[in-house]
PALUM-999299 format. One record per residue (C-alpha): residue in three letters; x negated, y negated, z. Coordinates in steps of 0.001 Angstrom, whole numbers, plus 524288, in hexadecimal, padded with zeros to 5 digits. Example, Ala and Ser with C-alpha at 12.3 -4.5 7.8 and 13.67 -1.06 7.14 Angstrom:
BEGIN
ALA7CFF48119481E78 SER7CA9A8042481BE4 
END
This chain:
BEGIN
META238A3D9A5A8D3D GLUA32A53D8CDA8C1B ASPA37FD3CC04A9262 ALAA40C63D41CA9B8F THRA342C3DAE1AA0D8 ALAA2B1A3CDEBAA1A2 PROA32503C908AAF05 ILEA2F873D63EAB595 ALAA21A93D7C3AB09F LEUA1E6B3C9C7AB43C ARGA23413CBC0AC229 LEUA1BE63D804AC3AB VALA0F5C3D23FABE5E ARGA11273C5F8AC73A GLUA12893CEFFAD327 HISA06AA3D7C0ACEBF LEU9FDFF3CC0AACD94 ALAA02D83C5B5ADA14 ARG9FFF43D27EAE1FC ILE9F2DC3D5A1ADC8F TYR9ECCA3C8B7ADA83 ARG9F2ED3BE14AE4B6 PRO9E86A3C258AEE03 LEU9DDB83C2FAAE497 ILE9DDD93B687ADC0C ASP9D8643AA0AAE00A MET9E2F539F3AAE02E THR9DBEA3955DAE95F ASP9DB8838B13ADE85 THR9EA0F38A91ADD9E SER9ECEA388B8AEBDA SER9F20A37B1AAE9BA LEU9FC2737F9EADFBB PROA0A7738300AE3A7 PROA0E2739137AE391 GLUA156139018AD666 ARGA08BE38B74ACF07 ARGA004E39481AD6ED ASPA07403A114AD2EB PROA061939FBBAC426 VAL9F6EA39D06AC677 PHE9F6763A976ACE1E LEU9FD633B1B8AC4E0 SER9F61B3AC6BAB8EC ARG9E86D3B007AC0FD ALA9EDC53BCE0AC52E LEU9F1493C0DBAB717 ALA9E3833BCDDAB2EA ALA9DDF13C697ABDEE LYS9E75C3D0D8ABA58 ALA9E3273D069AABF2 VAL9D5233D1BEAAFE8 GLU9D9763DD21AB984 LEU9E0563E428AADF2 LEU9D6263E1F0AA3E7 ILE9C9473E4E8AAB11 GLY9CE983EDB7AB4F6 CYS9C97F3E681AC0E1 ARG9CF793E569ACE3F PRO9D8ED3DA6CAD1C8 GLN9CF9D3D3D8ADA66 GLU9C57E3D322ACF38 ALA9CF593CED9AC63C ALA9D3703C3C4ACFBD ASP9C58F3BFA4ACFBE SER9C57D3BE40AC225 VAL9CF983B2B9AC224 VAL9C99D3A574ABE94 ASP9D5F739EBCABBBD GLY9D6FE390B3AC0CB PRO9D33D38284ABC58 ASP9C84838320AB1C5 ASP9CA0E3910FAADBC PHE9CB4B38CE6A9F01 GLY9D57E396B0A9DEF ILE9CFAF3A2BFAA3F3 ASP9D6573A870AAF8A ALA9CE613B3E2AB1E0 ILE9C0663B966AAE18 ALA9BC283C77AAAF53 ILE9AEE03CCE8AAC37 SER9AB773DACBAAB00 PRO9A1653E014AB3DD ASP996CB3E1E0AA895 HIS9998A3D3E8AA350 THR99D3E3D85DA9634 GLU9ABD63D520A9729 ILE9B2113C8D2A9B96 TRP9C1733C634A9CF1 PHE9C7283B8DDA9C30 VAL9D5123B8DCA9FC1 GLN9DFAD3AD69A9E9E ALA9ECD23B062AA5A2 LYS9F95D3AAE2AA3C5 TRPA04643AD0EAAD6A SERA13383AA19AAA66 ASPA1E4D3AC01AB38B LEUA27203AED0AA840 GLYA1E243B8AFAA1EA LYSA1B6B3B073A9665 ALAA0D043AD00A97C0 GLYA05323AA97A8B32 PHE9F7673A7BEA86A0 ASP9F81539BA4A7D4F SER9EF4339349A751F SER9EB3A38A8BA7FBA ASN9E7C9395DEA8894 ALA9DFDF39BF0A7D00 ALA9D89238FD2A7A6A LYS9D59038DDEA8929 ILE9CF4839AE4A8BEF VAL9C7CD39B8DA7E44 ASN9C14C38EBCA8249 ALA9BE2B3958FA902D LEU9B7C33A0E4A8986 GLN9B00939813A80D4 ARG9ABC639088A8C07 LEU9A7B639CB8A9356 ALA9A08A3A282A864A ASP9987C39547A8696 ARG995D639633A9445 ARG99CE238959A9782 TYR9A15638C0FAA4DB ARG9A24937F1AAA96D GLY9AFFC37AA8AABAE PHE9B4783892AAB08D ASN9BA6D38ABEABD58 ALA9B2C838FC6AC892 ARG9B8AE39D52AC736 ILE9B35039EB0AB966 HIS9A66F397E9ABD5A ALA9A54D3A2DBAC730 MET9A5403AC71ABC16 THR99C003A5ABAB2C4 ASN990D63ADF7AB48B GLN999A13BB0DAB286 ILE99F123B53EAA724 ASP9918E3B0D9AA137 MET98C203BE5AAA397 ALA998B13C448A9C09 LEU9971A3BB9CA90EF SER988953BD26A8FDD SER98A833CC33A8E64 ARG9894D3D0A3A7FF3 HIS994893D964A82A1 CYS99D9C3CFCDA87CD ARG9ACBB3D119A84A5 VAL9B56C3C60DA87D8 HIS9C36B3C8D7A8B4E LEU9CD5C3BD55A89F6 VAL9D9C73C203A9169 ALA9E6AA3BB0CA90A0 ALA9EEFC3BFDFA9C58 MET9FD703BBBFA9B21 ALAA0A8D3BDA3AA334 GLYA11283BED4A963D GLUA0EDD3C4F6A8938 ALAA01643C7EDA851B ARGA01DB3C1BFA7860 LEU9F9B93B6D5A719F SER9FDE53AE60A6714 PRO9F6B13AF62A59C7 HIS9F1313A0C5A5CC0 VAL9EC463A4E8A699E GLN9E6623B1E0A640C ASP9DF463A857A59E0 GLN9DA393A00EA6494 LEU9D52A3AC3AA6D0B SER9CECE3B17EA601E LEU9C83C3A5DBA5D64 GLY9C3103A66CA6B79 GLN9BE833B360A69AE GLU9B6553AFE7A5D96 GLN9B07A3A4B4A6472 PHE9ADF73A97CA7205 GLY99FEA3AD3AA7605 PHE997A83A6A2A6C3C ALA99F053A968A5FE9 GLY9A51B3B6B2A63A8 ARG999803BC9AA6A30 ILE9A1C53C0CBA74DB PRO9AE983C87CA7174 VAL9BB083C362A76D6 GLU9C7553CC62A78B3 VAL9D4DB3C5FDA7B1B HIS9DEC83CCDBA832E THR9EB753CA3CA8861 LEU9F3283CFD7A9419 GLYA02023CD50A955A LEUA0C6F3CED0A9EF6 PROA0ECC3DD55A9B25 ASPA00EB3E0A8A9DCF PHEA01973DAD6AAB0B TYRA0EED3E076AADBC ALAA08693EE2CAAA42 ALA9FE2A3EC5DAB41D ALAA06FA3E782ABEA8 ARGA0EEF3F2F9ABD2D SERA04523FBF7AC195 THRA00813FB93ACFE9 ALA9F1DD3FD44ACCDA THR9EA6F3F708AC0E7 ARG9E2BD4016DAB9BB ARG9D4753FE5DABA14 TRP9D26640028AAAED GLY9C5573FC46AA92C ARG9BD523EF5EAA73C GLY9BCA23EA33A998B MET9C9F03ED6EA949F ASN9D1793E451A8C57 SER9DFCF3E369A9139 LEU9EAD63EC93A946E ALA9EF383EB8EA868F THR9E2013EECDA8015 GLN9E0EB3FABDA7805 ALA9D42F3FAD5A7081 ILE9D2F040931A7217 THR9D9A540EB7A6620 GLU9E31D41AE2A6533 ALA9D8B9421D3A5DEA THR9CE2E41F90A67E5 ARG9D79642455A72A4 ARG9DB33430CAA6A89 ARG9CD3F433DAA68D3 LEU9C8C143178A76AB PHE9D3D643943A7BDB ASP9D0EC444D4A72F3 ALA9C2C344368A7703 LEU9C75044483A8533 ARG9CF8844F8DA8375 ALA9C430456E1A7DDA ALA9BBBB453D7A8831 PRO9B67045E92A915A SER9BA99456B7A9DC7 THR9C8A045277AA271 TRP9CC0244329AA29E SER9CE7544352AB0F8 GLY9C0B2448C6AB4E1 GLY9C06B44D54AC222 LEU9CCC4448DCAC669 ASP9DAA744D70AC4F3 GLU9E3014462BABC13 ILE9EAD543E7BAC695 ALA9DDE343A4CACC69 PHE9D83343577AC028 LEU9E46942E8DABB10 SER9E64A42844AC8D0 ARG9D8EB420A5AC77E LEU9DEFB4194CABB8D TYR9EDE441928ABD5A ASP9F7D141759AC7B6 LEU9FEC942485AC4A0 GLYA09424212AACE2C ARGA0D5641639AC662 LEUA0DD741CA4AB8A6 PROA19B04234BAB477 SERA1C96431D1AB338 PHEA20304385CAA69E ASPA27504430EAAE18 PROA33F743E49AB2BD ARGA320644617ABF2E PHEA276943E2CAC3CB ALAA268042F5BAC71D THRA183D42D01AC445 ALAA0CF643130ABAB7 GLUA053A43696AC634 ASPA108744086AC98C ASPA11E344330ABAA0 ILEA040C4456CAB934 VALA027944ED1AC592 GLNA0EC4456CAAC05A HISA092845878AB27F ARG9FA47458EBAB406 LEU9F83D45E00AC177 ASNA03AC466B0AC4B9 ASNA05C646B14AB654 PRO9F8E2467F6AAF7D GLU9FD8D46EFAAA2D7 ASPA08E146466AA106 TRPA006B45A2BA9B22 GLU9F3EC45B3BA92FA ASP9E6B545815A9962 ASP9E6F944C26A90F6 TRP9F2E7445F0A94CD VAL9ED5D43AB0A9990 PHE9E91C43656A8BDD THR9F77843458A86ED ASP9FE2643127A9346 SERA04C04239EA9144 ARGA044E42018A9F1E LEU9F5B041F9DA9FD2 GLY9F37D41840A9360 LEU9E77E41FA2A8DE3 ALA9EC7C421CFA8031 ASP9F4614154DA7E3D GLY9F17E40C3DA8961 PRO9E7F84013CA8A6C ASP9D8A44040DA8912 ALA9D6804017DA9772 ALA9DF7F40D22A9B79 LEU9D7DB41658A92C9 LEU9CA3D41048A9641 ARG9CCE2410D9AA490 PHE9D15141F1EAA333 LEU9C4884234AA9BF9 ALA9BBED41CD2AA559 GLU9C25E42439AB065 MET9BFE9430B2AA9AC ILE9B1CE42EA5AAC3B HIS9B1FC42890AB9CD PRO9A83842ECFAC340 ALA9B4284319FACC1D VAL9BB464380FAC1D6 ARG9B03B43FFEABAA8 ALA9A415444ABAC1DD ASP99DA444C50AB622 SER993A4442A1AB043 ASN993CF44B0BAA33B GLU9A27044940AA29C VAL9A1A743A69AA44F GLU996D543960A99EE TYR99E63441BDA8FC2 LEU9AB6F439E8A929F LEU9A4DD42CEDA926C ALA99EEF42F5BA84F9 LEU9AB8043477A7F98 ILE9B44E42971A846D ASN9A9F741ED1A8017 ASP9A815424F7A72DF ALA9B776424C1A70DD LEU9B92C416BBA7710 ALA9AE1841087A6F01 PRO9B51740D0FA6257 ASP9BF4B40574A69D5 GLY9B5073FDC7A71A4 TYR9B56A4048EA800D GLN9AB0E40B37A874E LEU9AAB741134A948C ARG99F5040B66A9BE4 PRO9992440BCDAA99F ALA99EA3401FEAB2DB SER99BFF404C1AC02B VAL995E741160AC7B0 ILE99B4441B17AD2C2 SER990F54230DAD937 GLY9873E421B2ACDA2 TYR9917A4258CAC304 PRO9975241B0CAB996 VAL9A5BB4165AAB8B2 TYR9A8AD4127FAABF9 GLU9B232407A9AA66D ALA9B60340492A98D6 ARG9B0923F8B1A915B ARG9B1C23F26CA851F THR9A54D3F5BDA7C71 SER99D023E914A7910 THR9A17C3E9E4A6ACC GLY9B0303EC8AA6D96 ALA9B9F73F546A67B6 GLY9B6AB3FD09A5BB5 ARG9A7E13FA2DA5C27 PRO9A400402E0A67C0 THR996CB40162A6FC0 ALA9925440C18A7811 ALA9940340B71A86B6 PRO9880040728A8E72 THR9859F414D0A94CF LEU9850541BE4A87FE SER978FD41AF8A7E05 THR979C741595A716F THR975D341D1AA64F9 SER967D6419A0A6637 LEU9679341EB1A7368 SER96FE542B0BA727A GLY965EC434E8A70C7 LEU95DB9430DFA7C44 ALA969E842E53A85BD ALA9705643BECA822E ALA963C344264A8708 VAL964F143AAAA9522 PRO96F4743F31A9E07 ALA9787B433B0AA179 THR9768E42EE9AAFA3 PRO98202427C1AB6C1 ALA982B541A32AB3C7 HIS982D340EF5ABD11 SER9880540203ABEB9 ALA980BF3F5F8AC6DB SER9846C3F780AD49F ASP98F3B3EFD8ADAAE VAL9860A3E629AE0B3 TYR981263E23EAD300 ALA98E963E157ACE10 THR991983D859AD8D8 VAL985863CFC7AD5FB ARG98AC03CF6DAC6D2 GLU9981D3CB32ACB37 GLN993A03C097AD315 ALA989443BBAAAC963 LYS98A083AD0DAC657 GLY97DA73AB20ABF4C ASP977C53A420ACB29 ARG969143A75AACDD9 SER96B623A24EADC46 ASP974743AD9BADECC TYR968863B608AE0E2 ASN95E373B623AEAFE ARG951643B904AE43E ALA943B73BC0FAE88E ARG939DC3B177AE8E2 LEU930C63B7C8ADF09 PRO934253BFC8AD351 HIS930683CDCCAD173 PRO922363CFFFACCE2 ASP927533D744AC1CB SER92BB73CBDAABA30 ASN928033C573AADF1 GLN932223C1D6AA407 ALA93AAB3BD54AAFD1 ASP93A643BE24ABDF8 VAL941BC3C834AC66B PHE945913C59DAD403 ASP94A653CDA5ADE99 SER9570E3C7BEAE18C THR963D93C8A5AEA05 HIS971243C4A9AE622 LYS975563BC1FAF16E ALA983443BEF7AF05A THR9823C3CE00AF0D0 GLY974783CFBFAF6BF THR9720F3D79EAEAA2 ARG963D53DB14AE64B VAL9620A3D628AD7D4 ALA956993D265ACEBF VAL9576B3C429AC9AE LYS94F743C2BAABCB9 GLN94C073B54CAB98B LEU944033AEFFAAE8C HIS937963A7EBAB1E5 GLY936D739AF4AB386 LYS9409338F88AB280 TYR93F6438F23AA321 PRO93DEB39C8BA9D87 THR9389339EC3A8F4D GLU942E23A0FFA8599 GLY93EBF3AE55A83D9 ARG93FF93B295A9184 GLY94CFA3ABF5A92CF ALA9526D3B35EA869D ARG94D003BFAAA8C47 MET953C83BDFAA990E ARG960C03BA0AA92BF ARG960103C6A8A8AAB GLU95E0A3CE28A96A8 ILE969753C8F4A9DE1 GLU972D63C89EA9164 VAL9700F3D794A8E7D GLY96FDC3DAC7A9CBA ILE97D6A3D49AA9F9A ALA983003DBFFA9326 LEU97DF63E876A9878 ASN982D43E620AA615 GLY98A0A3F16AAAB0F HIS981E63FBFEAA4A5 PRO97CC0404EBAAE76 HIS96EC8404E4AA8A8 THR96BB63F671AA5C8 MET967693EC99AAF71 PRO9739B3E413AB3C9 ILE972D23D53BAB309 LEU97AF43D063ABF94 ASP9788F3C125ABDE8 HIS971683B838AB564 GLY96F533A9A9AB269 THR977613A31CAA801 ASP9699239EE1AA304 PHE964EE3ACA5AA1F3 THR959073A971AA964 TRP95BED3B3C2AB495 PHE963D03BE96AB84D ALA9671F3C8DAAC332 MET9667F3D6F2AC259 PRO966833E286ACC5C TRP95A023E584AD35F ALA954453F218ACD21 ASP94DFF3FD5CAD490 GLY9425E3FC6FACB9D THR93EE03FFF6ABD60 ALA93C8540CF4AB6C5 GLU92DF540A1BAB935 ASP9300B40A34AC7B4 HIS936EB417F2AC726 GLN92DD741DEDABBF1 ALA92A3642928AC4DD GLU9390442C82AC682 LEU93A0642C8EAB880 GLN9319C43854AB657 ASP93D8C43F7EABAA2 PRO94577442F9AAE27 GLY9521944076AB415 ARG94F344333FAB915 LEU9492843013AABB3 ARG955C1433B0AA522 ALA95D3D42B4EAAD5A LEU954EF41FF5AA983 ILE955ED42315A9B77 ASP9641742532A9B39 ALA9651241749AA18F LEU95D2941179A9673 THR9641F417CDA8C12 SER9713D413E6A91A5 ALA96D0C40597A9377 LEU9663A40507A85BC GLY972E540BB6A7F9F ALA97BD54000CA84BB ALA971993F554A8044 HIS96FDD3FC02A72F8 GLN97D943FC7FA70F6 SER97E983EDA1A716A GLY972873EC1CA6994 TRP9687E3E8E4A7392 ILE95ACA3EEF6A7379 HIS953C83EDECA8054 ARG945A83EE5CA7A7D ASP93F283F00EA87FF ILE941BE3FD8CA8D42 LYS937214003FA96E0 PRO9363E40532AA54C SER935BD3F82FAAC07 ASN943553F3C6AA5DF ILE949803FFB4AAAF0 LEU94E193FD84AB872 LEU954B2405D0AC359 LEU961283FFB9AC8B2 ASP969DC4068FAD22E GLY9646741417ACE96 ARG9661041281AC100 TRP95D0740CC2AB53A VAL9602E4016BAAE53 LEU959D73FA88AA27C ALA955E63EC42AA4D5 ASP94F9C3E111A9EAC TRP957613DE45A91C6 GLY94F7B3D1D7A8F47 ALA949063D7CEA835F VAL954633DD8BA7E3A ARG9573E3DBABA6F7E ARG964F63D752A6C8C PRO96D963DBADA615C PRO96ACF3D523A5439 GLY96F4C3C70BA5432 GLN96E253C4BEA6392 THR95F113C3CAA63DF THR95A213B7D1A6B51 LYS952773B2E3A5FE0 VAL952033B7AEA51E2 GLY9444C3BC63A4E1E ARG93F673BD0CA5BCB THR933D53C675A5D58 ARG933D63D236A64D6 LEU924A43D168A6837 GLY9232B3D324A76E7 ILE930283DA9FA7A1D GLY92FB43E70FA8093 THR924443EF59A8798 GLU919BA3F6D6A816E GLY91BA0405C9A833F PHE92A5340441A8445 THR92F563FBECA7A3F ALA931C4400B8A6C65 PRO927FE3FB71A6177 GLU9326C3F4DCA5A3B ILE934B93EC24A6647 PHE927843EB40A6AA8 THR922483E598A5E89 THR927B23DB21A54F9 ASN927783E19FA4819 GLN92CCC3F075A492D GLY93B7E3EF15A4748 THR947733EAF0A4FC9 PRO949233F047A5D4B GLN9546C3FB8BA5D75 ALA95B574032EA67B0 THR950C340D14A64AD SER946904040AA6A3E ASP94CA5404DFA7739 ILE94CCB4139EA75AC TYR93E86412CDA72F1 GLY93D0B40BCEA8038 VAL944C9415EAA8713 GLY93BEB420BAA8215 ARG92FE441924A86E4 VAL9361641856A946C ILE937164270AA9450 ALA9297642910A90CA TRP925A241F73A9B41 ALA92D8342688AA5D6 VAL92864433C3AA204 THR919E342F92AA114 GLY918D042426AAACE GLN9116D41C64A9F6E ILE9151F4119FA974A PRO9161141741A8945 ALA90CBD413E2A7F89 ALA9111B408BAA7634 PRO9122240E58A6815 CYS90C844016CA6209 HIS9085C3F40CA64A9 PRO902863F5AEA7257 ARG9025C3E996A7B68 PRO8FC9B3E7CEA88CD LEU902E53EF8FA937A ALA904543E3D7A9B21 GLN910A23E040A92C8 HIS9174B3ED40A967A ARG91F913E684AA019 GLN923AD3D9D0A9A9E SER9330B3DAC9A9CE8 SER9379D3E1E7AA75C HIS941B33DC81AB24A THR93FED3E6C2ABC16 THR943863E2A4AC991 ARG939C23E7B0AD1BF PRO92AE93E9C8AD24F LEU924F33F4ABAC9F7 PRO91BF73FF1FAD053 PRO90CE93FDFFACD2A ALA90A18400FEABE7F PRO9049340E62ABB89 GLU8F6C240ED5AB9A0 HIS8F7914100CAAA66 ARG8FDAB40363AA9C2 ARG8F6A43F5DEAAB6D THR8FA713EEBDAB808 ASP8F7383E147AB3B9 ARG904093DF36AAB11 PRO90CB23D410AADF8 ASP919993D514AB5DF ARG9264D3D842AB005 THR933E33D35CAB099 
END
């Protein structure tokens, strides 16, 4: 930014921050300071909040709530966590009345130390604001898909010296136990904040974006994507006219007109697309520099693509499915996917997310099946994806890892074996949940490892519409809270005689397993009692028997004897000497579930039979099962 422009930009940014954040940011800890000292503190906090607002697309109040600046903040001014706990942003903000703020070596050392303390779960010494977020931080850092974003927000040039870059690079390598958690470093400078302040409405560009200056999506990808969209049988604006569609994303009254006869982009577009539709080509939006789709930040393009398949824009589910596959196929090489983020009237609302392996190494979106499931999934019509209800989202947001936050029934459900499941209520919201807790004060090592796996994989898959969400858990991994389900597939077996209802269940299973298999996880215990009905959709639960990717198993050489359920589990899992479990092992389980649903009988085991009393060794259903059919033994033990 030119020196002559800097004072103007600084004044506008200051006025913008004061107007938006003065009523929102907590400044009670500075009440004893004189105004001349309070104001720089406020502006620094407001800058941090604005960085959060710009990067993850949240509302100003949410951004203000992310501010943790104060004594004992260890150089962290704001912390923001994505709803699915797979991304976390740590922001350090620097304000300067001269527009000369920078990020020096001492700043870098301070925040790298803070990151390492958080990675090691050494929360002692952090201030109360950060302590209030420790459970959320722990859930994020425990996710196998966690990505950490370190943000330097400055009222100055967004530049880092080579020495500071070296310091941060070393921190990236060391953070999260020898680099287990990837760390991306981003900078926002005065030009970025000035550009945002000039707009009357911040665009909500979607969660998981890197920064206003990020362009991970290459020119080649954009051209390929635009060519595919041009050839698509549907229009980019769906059921809306072009002005109505674009107004959902842009303040057209603030964008300039290319036609000198008009003052705004809105008038320009009305004249040349509505009044005279032949003036511009139908694909004009892809190359219009005002919209930033061809050469703007990733976030502008990704938000546009997500809006194309929004339920309010496009009602034809076949069109949505076609465009989603087209878009995700094009974005995959650059490390992005559109994934369900919320639900409207039973239909998914999509947001762009970074894939777990990053740019250039694509992974499939959770709602799309992997190669091993593609044949089965292709034969099953897609059902609208759902997300956890708002009440469950509130429980997760308030999670502190404190079991006393829940009123539990005095006795656990009778269907408990590996762990006790309690009918519970979240005190703060009154929401009914299930609390699953290991037996006894000193559980065995095996059961403790099983529950830890169940929690870690459940958190990693949080946000997927067909996996059981983890709402809260103890830091010792001996208990966790999940939504209260409306029974298992066993409870609804009669309904599954209807082909349409059975197809919906199988589609849910293939969707959940597709996401798990892409990350290298094999469930290993697909059976009716582990398939639960939650808010009208099927979810796959009980990931305690999951096989992790190579190198992440609990113990080397650990036997597989006893894993799985006779009649449903593949032979290579159910025995100890017939090969390594693969994605096809879970597909075998899906097939056995289909056989059970159609016949009402447990499929015959192909080999190595064992007593039927072991059929239900490891489910965590949250309500009693109906009486067993006559062909089963009824003297079996309870399940979890």
